[in-house]
A tleap script that builds the chain and sets N, CA, C and O, in Angstrom:
source leaprc.protein.ff14SB
mol = sequence {
  NMET SER THR GLU ASP ARG VAL ASP ALA THR
  MET LYS ASN LEU GLU GLY LYS ALA GLN GLU
  MET VAL GLY GLU VAL THR GLY ASP PRO GLU
  ASP LYS ALA GLU GLY LYS MET LYS GLN ALA
  GLU ALA GLU ALA LYS HIE SER VAL GLU ASP
  ALA LYS GLU LYS VAL LYS GLN ALA ILE CASP
}
set mol.1.N position { 85.622 101.685 95.177 }
set mol.1.CA position { 84.706 100.552 95.802 }
set mol.1.C position { 85.445 99.642 95.778 }
set mol.1.O position { 85.530 98.890 94.808 }
set mol.2.N position { 86.207 99.510 96.962 }
set mol.2.CA position { 86.952 98.157 97.439 }
set mol.2.C position { 85.794 96.516 97.003 }
set mol.2.O position { 84.733 96.196 97.538 }
set mol.3.N position { 86.200 96.137 96.403 }
set mol.3.CA position { 86.143 94.791 96.015 }
set mol.3.C position { 85.426 94.113 96.999 }
set mol.3.O position { 84.272 93.720 96.832 }
set mol.4.N position { 86.265 93.918 98.327 }
set mol.4.CA position { 85.826 93.364 99.598 }
set mol.4.C position { 84.202 94.081 99.728 }
set mol.4.O position { 83.274 93.336 99.415 }
set mol.5.N position { 83.812 95.716 100.251 }
set mol.5.CA position { 82.782 96.197 100.001 }
set mol.5.C position { 81.470 95.691 98.851 }
set mol.5.O position { 80.254 95.737 99.035 }
set mol.6.N position { 82.054 95.328 97.931 }
set mol.6.CA position { 80.889 95.012 96.845 }
set mol.6.C position { 80.626 93.939 96.764 }
set mol.6.O position { 79.484 93.494 96.653 }
set mol.7.N position { 81.787 93.228 96.811 }
set mol.7.CA position { 81.348 91.618 97.656 }
set mol.7.C position { 80.159 91.996 98.941 }
set mol.7.O position { 78.940 92.094 98.805 }
set mol.8.N position { 80.806 92.127 99.931 }
set mol.8.CA position { 79.872 92.437 101.111 }
set mol.8.C position { 78.137 93.134 100.676 }
set mol.8.O position { 77.018 92.687 100.927 }
set mol.9.N position { 78.593 94.410 99.927 }
set mol.9.CA position { 76.751 94.286 99.740 }
set mol.9.C position { 76.030 93.223 98.115 }
set mol.9.O position { 74.842 93.241 97.794 }
set mol.10.N position { 76.731 92.711 97.637 }
set mol.10.CA position { 76.253 91.763 97.042 }
set mol.10.C position { 75.853 90.208 97.752 }
set mol.10.O position { 74.920 89.591 97.238 }
set mol.11.N position { 76.501 89.668 98.807 }
set mol.11.CA position { 76.086 89.011 99.440 }
set mol.11.C position { 74.825 89.078 100.263 }
set mol.11.O position { 74.126 88.112 100.567 }
set mol.12.N position { 74.533 90.871 100.723 }
set mol.12.CA position { 73.903 90.785 101.730 }
set mol.12.C position { 71.959 91.243 100.613 }
set mol.12.O position { 70.844 91.263 101.133 }
set mol.13.N position { 72.177 91.426 99.616 }
set mol.13.CA position { 72.010 91.452 98.915 }
set mol.13.C position { 70.584 90.263 98.239 }
set mol.13.O position { 69.449 90.295 97.765 }
set mol.14.N position { 72.031 89.022 98.763 }
set mol.14.CA position { 71.277 87.688 97.955 }
set mol.14.C position { 70.682 87.231 99.455 }
set mol.14.O position { 69.502 86.961 99.679 }
set mol.15.N position { 71.414 87.215 100.107 }
set mol.15.CA position { 70.847 87.060 101.272 }
set mol.15.C position { 68.944 87.654 101.938 }
set mol.15.O position { 67.985 86.969 102.291 }
set mol.16.N position { 69.108 89.016 101.857 }
set mol.16.CA position { 67.617 89.385 101.730 }
set mol.16.C position { 66.668 88.918 100.326 }
set mol.16.O position { 65.458 89.139 100.279 }
set mol.17.N position { 67.350 88.313 99.326 }
set mol.17.CA position { 66.138 87.793 98.546 }
set mol.17.C position { 65.884 86.874 98.857 }
set mol.17.O position { 64.708 86.525 98.762 }
set mol.18.N position { 67.085 85.809 99.515 }
set mol.18.CA position { 66.733 84.809 99.833 }
set mol.18.C position { 65.655 84.612 101.071 }
set mol.18.O position { 64.703 83.833 101.116 }
set mol.19.N position { 65.982 85.302 101.789 }
set mol.19.CA position { 64.739 85.583 103.415 }
set mol.19.C position { 63.824 86.293 102.621 }
set mol.19.O position { 62.828 86.468 103.322 }
set mol.20.N position { 63.668 86.766 101.564 }
set mol.20.CA position { 62.401 87.510 101.250 }
set mol.20.C position { 61.464 86.058 100.809 }
set mol.20.O position { 60.343 85.782 101.237 }
set mol.21.N position { 62.087 85.451 100.074 }
set mol.21.CA position { 61.636 83.932 99.596 }
set mol.21.C position { 61.092 83.409 100.765 }
set mol.21.O position { 59.935 83.532 101.167 }
set mol.22.N position { 62.190 82.708 101.370 }
set mol.22.CA position { 61.399 81.871 102.244 }
set mol.22.C position { 60.121 82.702 103.193 }
set mol.22.O position { 59.277 81.976 103.718 }
set mol.23.N position { 60.047 83.774 103.329 }
set mol.23.CA position { 59.415 84.576 103.947 }
set mol.23.C position { 57.731 84.391 102.613 }
set mol.23.O position { 57.010 83.614 103.238 }
set mol.24.N position { 57.355 84.568 101.941 }
set mol.24.CA position { 57.157 83.904 100.920 }
set mol.24.C position { 55.886 83.073 100.691 }
set mol.24.O position { 54.681 83.255 100.523 }
set mol.25.N position { 57.103 81.690 100.797 }
set mol.25.CA position { 56.562 80.655 100.543 }
set mol.25.C position { 56.018 80.228 102.364 }
set mol.25.O position { 54.875 79.771 102.394 }
set mol.26.N position { 56.522 80.310 103.377 }
set mol.26.CA position { 56.368 80.196 104.492 }
set mol.26.C position { 54.939 81.036 105.151 }
set mol.26.O position { 54.451 80.641 106.209 }
set mol.27.N position { 54.493 81.936 104.579 }
set mol.27.CA position { 53.580 82.404 104.915 }
set mol.27.C position { 54.352 83.823 105.806 }
set mol.27.O position { 53.463 84.673 105.827 }
set mol.28.N position { 55.297 84.254 106.345 }
set mol.28.CA position { 55.943 84.823 107.241 }
set mol.28.C position { 55.927 86.327 106.883 }
set mol.28.O position { 56.507 86.606 105.835 }
set mol.29.N position { 55.459 87.170 107.455 }
set mol.29.CA position { 55.237 88.362 106.727 }
set mol.29.C position { 56.980 88.909 107.661 }
set mol.29.O position { 57.881 89.421 106.996 }
set mol.30.N position { 57.096 88.726 108.826 }
set mol.30.CA position { 58.433 89.999 109.308 }
set mol.30.C position { 59.893 88.555 108.344 }
set mol.30.O position { 61.081 88.873 108.293 }
set mol.31.N position { 59.511 87.488 107.887 }
set mol.31.CA position { 60.939 87.439 106.881 }
set mol.31.C position { 60.757 87.677 105.984 }
set mol.31.O position { 61.834 87.956 105.457 }
set mol.32.N position { 59.706 87.813 105.086 }
set mol.32.CA position { 59.815 88.857 103.939 }
set mol.32.C position { 60.108 89.811 104.393 }
set mol.32.O position { 61.138 90.025 103.753 }
set mol.33.N position { 59.958 91.017 105.365 }
set mol.33.CA position { 60.096 92.303 105.459 }
set mol.33.C position { 61.394 92.573 105.506 }
set mol.33.O position { 61.919 93.438 104.805 }
set mol.34.N position { 62.057 91.792 106.404 }
set mol.34.CA position { 63.081 91.557 107.112 }
set mol.34.C position { 64.488 91.421 105.488 }
set mol.34.O position { 65.557 91.997 105.284 }
set mol.35.N position { 63.774 90.477 104.776 }
set mol.35.CA position { 64.550 90.277 103.460 }
set mol.35.C position { 64.631 91.405 103.068 }
set mol.35.O position { 65.707 92.002 103.018 }
set mol.36.N position { 63.274 92.019 102.639 }
set mol.36.CA position { 63.360 93.332 101.667 }
set mol.36.C position { 64.456 94.623 102.576 }
set mol.36.O position { 65.067 95.420 101.863 }
set mol.37.N position { 64.545 94.677 103.466 }
set mol.37.CA position { 65.195 95.693 104.214 }
set mol.37.C position { 67.166 95.195 103.843 }
set mol.37.O position { 68.083 95.952 103.524 }
set mol.38.N position { 67.185 94.028 104.011 }
set mol.38.CA position { 68.393 93.155 103.375 }
set mol.38.C position { 68.688 93.644 102.355 }
set mol.38.O position { 69.890 93.765 102.121 }
set mol.39.N position { 67.708 94.104 101.372 }
set mol.39.CA position { 68.161 93.855 99.944 }
set mol.39.C position { 68.229 95.844 99.324 }
set mol.39.O position { 68.762 96.445 98.391 }
set mol.40.N position { 67.047 96.340 100.914 }
set mol.40.CA position { 67.396 97.965 100.118 }
set mol.40.C position { 69.230 98.414 101.298 }
set mol.40.O position { 69.994 99.332 101.002 }
set mol.41.N position { 69.343 97.870 101.988 }
set mol.41.CA position { 70.367 98.237 103.058 }
set mol.41.C position { 71.677 98.134 101.767 }
set mol.41.O position { 72.461 99.070 101.612 }
set mol.42.N position { 71.741 96.941 100.970 }
set mol.42.CA position { 72.593 96.438 100.043 }
set mol.42.C position { 72.870 97.336 99.232 }
set mol.42.O position { 74.007 97.774 99.056 }
set mol.43.N position { 71.289 97.917 98.324 }
set mol.43.CA position { 71.325 98.945 97.433 }
set mol.43.C position { 72.117 100.279 98.199 }
set mol.43.O position { 73.141 100.872 97.859 }
set mol.44.N position { 71.322 100.464 99.218 }
set mol.44.CA position { 72.081 101.363 99.696 }
set mol.44.C position { 73.698 101.592 99.962 }
set mol.44.O position { 74.181 102.722 100.042 }
set mol.45.N position { 74.252 100.728 100.053 }
set mol.45.CA position { 75.441 100.789 100.030 }
set mol.45.C position { 76.609 101.007 99.236 }
set mol.45.O position { 77.668 101.616 99.397 }
set mol.46.N position { 75.779 99.912 97.782 }
set mol.46.CA position { 76.297 99.890 96.246 }
set mol.46.C position { 75.743 101.646 95.899 }
set mol.46.O position { 76.545 102.324 95.256 }
set mol.47.N position { 75.107 101.965 96.104 }
set mol.47.CA position { 74.790 103.949 95.195 }
set mol.47.C position { 75.874 104.632 96.186 }
set mol.47.O position { 76.683 105.287 95.530 }
set mol.48.N position { 76.171 104.673 97.879 }
set mol.48.CA position { 77.381 104.920 98.375 }
set mol.48.C position { 78.583 105.392 97.567 }
set mol.48.O position { 79.099 106.404 97.093 }
set mol.49.N position { 78.774 103.681 97.717 }
set mol.49.CA position { 80.233 103.697 97.045 }
set mol.49.C position { 80.484 103.768 96.026 }
set mol.49.O position { 81.633 103.751 95.583 }
set mol.50.N position { 79.218 103.892 95.235 }
set mol.50.CA position { 79.458 104.241 93.403 }
set mol.50.C position { 79.714 105.556 93.476 }
set mol.50.O position { 80.381 106.053 92.569 }
set mol.51.N position { 79.112 106.611 94.857 }
set mol.51.CA position { 79.480 107.953 94.540 }
set mol.51.C position { 81.376 108.388 95.302 }
set mol.51.O position { 82.243 109.254 95.183 }
set mol.52.N position { 81.142 107.213 95.995 }
set mol.52.CA position { 82.692 107.568 96.324 }
set mol.52.C position { 83.850 107.303 95.812 }
set mol.52.O position { 84.953 107.587 96.278 }
set mol.53.N position { 83.342 106.205 93.879 }
set mol.53.CA position { 84.012 106.141 92.684 }
set mol.53.C position { 84.054 107.470 91.808 }
set mol.53.O position { 85.063 108.020 91.367 }
set mol.54.N position { 82.996 107.778 91.687 }
set mol.54.CA position { 82.585 108.726 90.841 }
set mol.54.C position { 82.984 110.025 91.897 }
set mol.54.O position { 83.712 110.629 91.109 }
set mol.55.N position { 82.992 110.382 92.427 }
set mol.55.CA position { 84.000 111.711 93.029 }
set mol.55.C position { 86.055 110.866 93.316 }
set mol.55.O position { 87.151 111.425 93.278 }
set mol.56.N position { 85.956 110.495 93.380 }
set mol.56.CA position { 87.713 109.790 93.329 }
set mol.56.C position { 87.693 109.730 91.861 }
set mol.56.O position { 87.994 110.896 91.604 }
set mol.57.N position { 87.520 109.075 90.589 }
set mol.57.CA position { 87.353 109.733 89.576 }
set mol.57.C position { 87.857 111.148 88.866 }
set mol.57.O position { 88.849 111.551 88.259 }
set mol.58.N position { 86.158 111.824 89.454 }
set mol.58.CA position { 86.470 113.168 89.125 }
set mol.58.C position { 87.710 114.015 89.891 }
set mol.58.O position { 88.125 115.095 89.468 }
set mol.59.N position { 88.323 113.214 91.312 }
set mol.59.CA position { 89.611 114.520 91.202 }
set mol.59.C position { 90.882 113.590 90.244 }
set mol.59.O position { 91.336 114.162 89.253 }
set mol.60.N position { 91.229 112.648 90.476 }
set mol.60.CA position { 92.313 112.254 89.429 }
set mol.60.C position { 92.373 112.418 88.206 }
set mol.60.O position { 93.351 112.012 87.576 }
savepdb mol mol.pdb
quit
């Protein structure tokens, strides 16, 4: 996994957490849901990239 991909996924996760918290504070369920969706997307990116890394290590 490239460092850039890892940083992008981490930033997306942090953005999602912040948006979810804003949704909780303001009582906006749409913001809260979008924040959770961004966190799930970031987790999926990490999982895919981790799998790529394991395959690469197995080949090397």
